[in-house]
C-alpha positions in Angstrom: -5.5 64.7 -39.9 -6.6 65.7 -43.3 -5.1 62.7 -45.2 -5.4 59.1 -43.9 -2.5 57.8 -41.9 -0.1 55.8 -44.1 1.8 52.8 -42.6 4.4 51.0 -44.6 6.4 47.9 -43.5 9.7 47.0 -45.2 11.4 43.6 -44.9 9.0 42.5 -42.2 5.4 41.2 -41.8 2.6 43.5 -40.9 1.8 43.5 -37.2 -1.7 44.3 -35.7 -0.1 45.3 -32.4 2.3 47.7 -34.1 -0.5 49.1 -36.3 -2.5 49.9 -33.2 0.4 51.6 -31.5 1.2 53.6 -34.6 -2.4 54.8 -34.9 -2.5 55.7 -31.2 0.8 57.6 -31.4 -0.3 59.4 -34.6 -3.6 60.5 -33.0 -1.7 61.9 -30.0 0.4 64.1 -32.3 -2.7 66.3 -32.9 -2.4 67.5 -29.3 0.9 69.1 -30.3 -0.2 70.6 -33.7 -3.9 71.0 -34.6 -3.4 71.1 -38.4 -1.6 68.0 -39.4 -2.2 67.4 -43.1 -0.6 64.0 -43.5 1.5 61.4 -41.6 3.5 58.6 -43.2 5.2 56.0 -41.0 7.7 53.5 -42.3 8.9 50.7 -40.1 11.8 48.7 -41.4 13.7 45.7 -40.1 17.3 46.3 -40.9 20.0 43.8 -41.5 20.2 41.3 -38.8 23.4 41.1 -36.9 24.3 37.8 -35.5 25.3 39.1 -32.1 23.1 42.1 -31.7 19.8 40.6 -32.9 17.3 42.6 -35.0 17.7 46.3 -35.8 14.7 48.5 -36.5 14.3 51.8 -38.3 11.2 54.0 -37.9 10.7 56.9 -40.2 8.0 59.6 -39.8 7.1 62.1 -42.5 4.6 64.6 -41.2 3.2 67.6 -43.1 1.8 70.6 -41.4 1.1 74.0 -43.0 4.4 75.6 -44.2 6.5 72.8 -42.8 7.5 69.2 -43.1 8.7 67.2 -40.1 10.9 64.2 -40.8 12.2 61.9 -38.1 14.4 58.8 -38.4 15.1 56.5 -35.4 17.1 53.3 -35.3 17.0 50.9 -32.4 18.4 47.5 -31.6 16.1 44.7 -30.5 12.9 46.6 -29.8 10.7 48.1 -32.5 8.4 49.7 -30.0 11.2 51.7 -28.4 12.2 53.0 -31.9 8.6 53.9 -32.5 8.2 55.7 -29.2 11.5 57.6 -29.7 10.5 58.7 -33.2 7.0 59.9 -32.2 8.5 61.8 -29.2 11.0 63.6 -31.5 8.2 64.4 -33.9 6.1 65.8 -31.0 8.9 68.1 -30.0 9.3 69.4 -33.6 5.6 70.0 -33.9 5.6 72.0 -30.7 8.4 74.1 -32.0 6.5 74.7 -35.3 3.4 75.9 -33.3 5.6 78.2 -31.2 7.1 79.7 -34.4 3.7 80.2 -35.9 2.4 81.9 -32.8 5.5 84.1 -32.6 6.6 82.7 -29.3 10.0 82.1 -30.7 12.1 85.1 -31.5 13.3 85.1 -35.1 16.5 87.0 -35.9 16.3 89.5 -38.6 19.0 89.3 -41.3 21.1 92.4 -41.4 21.1 94.5 -44.6 23.8 96.7 -46.0 23.5 100.2 -47.2 25.2 103.6 -47.4 24.7 106.7 -45.3 23.1 109.1 -47.8 22.3 112.1 -45.7 23.0 113.2 -42.1 21.4 115.9 -40.0 23.7 116.3 -37.1 21.7 119.0 -35.4 18.5 116.8 -35.5 20.4 113.6 -34.6 19.1 111.7 -37.6 19.9 110.6 -41.1 19.0 108.4 -44.1 20.5 105.2 -45.5 20.2 104.2 -49.1 19.5 100.5 -49.4 20.9 98.1 -52.1 17.5 98.4 -53.9 17.6 102.2 -53.9 15.2 103.0 -51.1 15.9 105.5 -48.4 15.4 104.5 -44.7 15.3 107.0 -41.8 17.5 106.3 -38.7 18.0 108.3 -35.6 20.9 108.7 -33.1 19.2 106.2 -30.8 19.4 103.5 -33.5 23.2 103.8 -34.1 25.2 101.0 -32.3 28.8 101.5 -33.5 30.5 104.0 -33.8 28.6 106.9 -32.1 26.3 108.9 -34.3 28.7 111.9 -34.3 31.4 109.7 -36.1 29.2 108.7 -39.0 29.9 110.3 -42.4 28.0 110.5 -45.7 29.2 107.5 -47.7 29.9 105.2 -44.8 28.8 101.6 -45.6 26.6 100.4 -42.7 24.8 97.3 -41.6 21.3 97.6 -40.2 18.0 95.9 -39.5 14.9 97.2 -41.3 11.8 97.4 -39.1 8.4 98.9 -39.3 7.8 102.0 -37.2 4.9 104.4 -36.8 6.1 106.6 -39.7 7.0 103.6 -42.0 10.1 101.4 -42.5 13.2 102.5 -40.6 16.8 101.4 -40.1 17.5 100.1 -36.6 20.8 98.8 -35.0 22.9 100.7 -37.5 26.6 100.0 -37.4 29.8 100.5 -39.4 32.3 97.7 -39.7 33.6 94.9 -41.9 30.2 93.2 -42.3 31.3 89.8 -43.5 34.3 90.8 -45.6 36.8 87.9 -45.0 35.0 86.8 -41.8 
């Protein structure tokens, strides 16, 4: 951890046993993400309820490159259970962050809109003009709906822009309503 662990207690006395558990749990988080920059832990005793006993809230604020993990957990009666649950949830989120960074999780491209500028029916390809004025190549194989043969110059299309061997191209080209009134 780049910055020292910060532990804050609210509406309760500091506890050596709780401090030790927090330090242990925070150290274990580095198994899930190797580049933790900081970790702030807040333990708070909430309003006491006459019949339910003490209520606890544990808040974690963990910073890693390009992400912040925030976890809040409430628990009746046992602060150690609230602490365990909060650190378990943080570990899951840190694992997800590592998967995203490694590219193990598929991210979905946001479709763009453009207009068919040119078609070469005999070659089975064409060009789309994007909103920013660029032209992107697409082929018959990249048309989803309707079939390539039904496309016309001027059709408004939705597509995903991807890198290809020859540069940027339009993939998954389709004609439709594309969000109008949906």
